[in-house]
C-alpha positions as CSV (number, residue, x, y, z in Angstrom):
1,M,0.0,0.0,0.0
2,D,2.9,2.4,0.8
3,A,4.4,1.9,-2.7
4,F,1.1,2.8,-4.3
5,L,0.6,5.9,-2.2
6,S,4.2,7.0,-2.8
7,S,3.7,6.7,-6.5
8,I,0.7,9.0,-6.4
9,L,1.5,11.5,-3.7
10,P,4.8,13.1,-2.8
11,L,4.9,11.5,0.6
12,A,8.7,11.4,0.8
13,L,8.7,15.2,0.4
14,L,6.0,15.7,3.0
15,E,7.7,13.3,5.4
16,S,11.1,15.1,5.0
17,L,9.3,18.4,5.5
18,A,7.6,17.1,8.6
19,T,10.9,16.1,10.1
20,S,12.4,19.6,9.6
21,P,12.5,22.0,12.5
22,L,9.5,23.9,11.3
23,G,7.7,20.8,10.2
24,I,4.9,21.0,12.7
25,L,3.8,24.2,11.1
26,A,5.0,23.7,7.5
27,V,2.9,20.7,6.7
28,P,-0.4,22.1,7.8
29,L,0.4,25.4,6.2
30,L,1.3,23.7,2.9
31,I,-1.9,21.7,2.9
32,T,-4.0,24.8,3.7
33,V,-2.4,26.9,1.0
34,L,-2.7,24.0,-1.5
35,T,-6.4,23.4,-0.6
36,A,-7.2,27.1,-0.9
37,S,-5.5,27.3,-4.3
38,L,-7.4,24.3,-5.6
39,V,-10.7,25.4,-4.3
40,A,-10.2,29.0,-5.7
41,L,-9.5,27.4,-9.1
42,S,-12.6,25.2,-8.7
43,L,-10.9,21.9,-9.5
44,P,-13.4,19.1,-9.1
45,G,-12.6,16.7,-6.3
46,A,-10.1,18.9,-4.7
47,V,-11.8,19.1,-1.3
48,N,-12.2,15.3,-1.0
49,T,-8.6,14.6,-2.1
50,M,-7.1,17.2,0.2
51,S,-9.2,16.1,3.1
52,F,-8.1,12.5,2.6
53,V,-4.4,13.5,2.3
54,S,-4.6,15.8,5.3
55,G,-6.3,13.0,7.3
56,M,-3.4,10.7,6.3
57,M,-0.7,13.2,7.3
58,L,-2.3,15.1,10.3
59,G,-5.0,12.7,11.6
60,L,-8.2,14.3,12.7
61,G,-6.5,17.7,12.9
62,G,-6.6,17.6,9.1
63,I,-10.3,18.5,9.2
64,L,-9.4,22.0,10.6
65,V,-6.6,22.5,8.2
66,V,-8.7,21.7,5.1
67,A,-11.7,23.6,6.5
68,L,-9.5,26.7,6.7
69,G,-8.2,26.2,3.2
70,V,-11.8,25.8,1.9
71,L,-12.9,29.0,3.6
72,V,-10.0,31.0,2.1
73,G,-10.4,29.5,-1.4
74,S,-14.2,29.9,-1.4
75,H,-13.8,33.5,-0.2
76,L,-11.3,34.3,-3.0
77,L,-13.6,32.7,-5.6
78,F,-16.6,34.4,-4.2
79,L,-15.0,37.9,-4.3
80,A,-13.5,37.3,-7.8
81,S,-16.9,36.1,-9.1
82,R,-18.7,39.1,-7.5
83,R,-16.1,41.5,-9.0
84,W,-15.9,40.1,-12.5
85,L,-18.9,37.9,-13.2
86,S,-21.7,39.5,-11.3
87,E,-22.5,42.1,-14.1
88,R,-22.4,39.5,-16.8
89,L,-24.7,37.2,-14.9
90,Q,-27.0,40.1,-14.2
91,R,-27.1,41.0,-17.9
92,R,-27.6,37.4,-19.0
93,F,-30.1,36.2,-16.4
94,G,-31.3,39.5,-15.1
95,A,-35.0,38.9,-15.2
96,R,-34.7,35.5,-13.6
97,I,-32.3,36.7,-10.9
98,A,-34.3,39.8,-10.2
99,S,-37.4,37.8,-9.4
100,V,-35.7,35.9,-6.6
101,Q,-33.3,38.6,-5.3
102,D,-35.2,39.4,-2.1
103,H,-35.9,35.7,-1.4
104,L,-32.2,34.8,-1.8
105,G,-31.2,37.8,0.3
106,K,-33.2,36.4,3.2
107,R,-32.8,32.7,2.8
108,G,-29.7,32.4,0.7
109,P,-27.5,30.7,3.3
110,L,-30.1,27.9,3.6
111,Y,-29.9,27.3,-0.1
112,V,-26.1,27.4,0.0
113,V,-26.0,24.7,2.7
114,G,-28.4,22.5,0.7
115,A,-26.4,23.0,-2.5
116,R,-23.2,22.1,-0.8
117,L,-24.7,19.0,0.8
118,G,-26.3,18.1,-2.5
119,G,-23.1,18.1,-4.4
120,I,-23.7,20.9,-6.9
121,P,-20.4,22.0,-8.4
122,H,-18.5,24.5,-6.3
123,V,-18.1,27.1,-9.1
124,V,-21.8,27.0,-9.9
125,V,-22.9,27.7,-6.3
126,T,-20.2,30.4,-5.8
127,A,-20.8,32.3,-9.0
128,G,-24.5,32.1,-8.6
129,C,-24.3,33.4,-5.0
130,A,-22.0,36.2,-6.2
131,A,-24.7,37.6,-8.4
132,T,-27.2,37.7,-5.5
133,P,-27.3,40.0,-2.5
134,I,-26.1,37.4,-0.1
135,N,-23.2,38.8,1.9
136,A,-19.8,37.1,2.0
137,R,-19.9,36.2,5.7
138,A,-23.2,34.4,5.4
139,F,-22.0,32.7,2.2
140,L,-18.8,31.5,3.9
141,G,-20.6,30.2,7.0
142,A,-23.1,28.3,5.0
143,S,-20.5,26.9,2.6
144,L,-18.4,25.6,5.6
145,L,-21.5,24.1,7.2
146,G,-22.5,22.4,4.0
147,M,-18.9,21.1,3.2
148,L,-17.9,20.1,6.7
149,P,-19.5,16.6,6.6
150,C,-17.7,15.7,3.4
151,I,-14.4,17.1,4.7
152,A,-14.8,15.2,8.0
153,I,-15.6,11.9,6.3
154,S,-12.7,12.1,3.9
155,A,-10.2,13.1,6.7
156,I,-11.4,10.3,8.9
157,A,-11.0,7.8,6.0
158,G,-7.5,9.1,5.4
159,S,-6.5,8.9,9.1
160,T,-7.9,5.4,9.2
161,L,-5.9,4.3,6.2
162,A,-2.8,5.8,7.7
163,A,-3.4,3.8,10.9
164,I,-3.5,0.5,9.0
């Protein structure tokens, strides 16, 4: 099993980094930055993969590391979408969006949690919310709440595999 994982993941690099003097901070920071980058780029499967790897490397503490990376990456994508895509989405779907603006402003976080739990692609939910009046804090809280079960399950699976 170790040979298979070593062929896929740079485990030797991470292990050597972990044994360095700053390893206790370097590995979680590296995983957080990598997770934030992958989420901001909206790569499919990034959250599950990074949760699994962080569970293998950090145990259950990997849940917090990946959750922080997801928050940072989602926030960056939300702000970029609101800045550059909001006007285009308003022009393209203006009549449809205008009819539900007030409703989404009040109940938007509930829909974000449902969309995250339902597995709707990250970029669709984020870009869609950027065109509505939902504020960034409510969006981030709802996103974290909706993605936390998936992050926890993947990290627990990774930590269990590492224990074997």
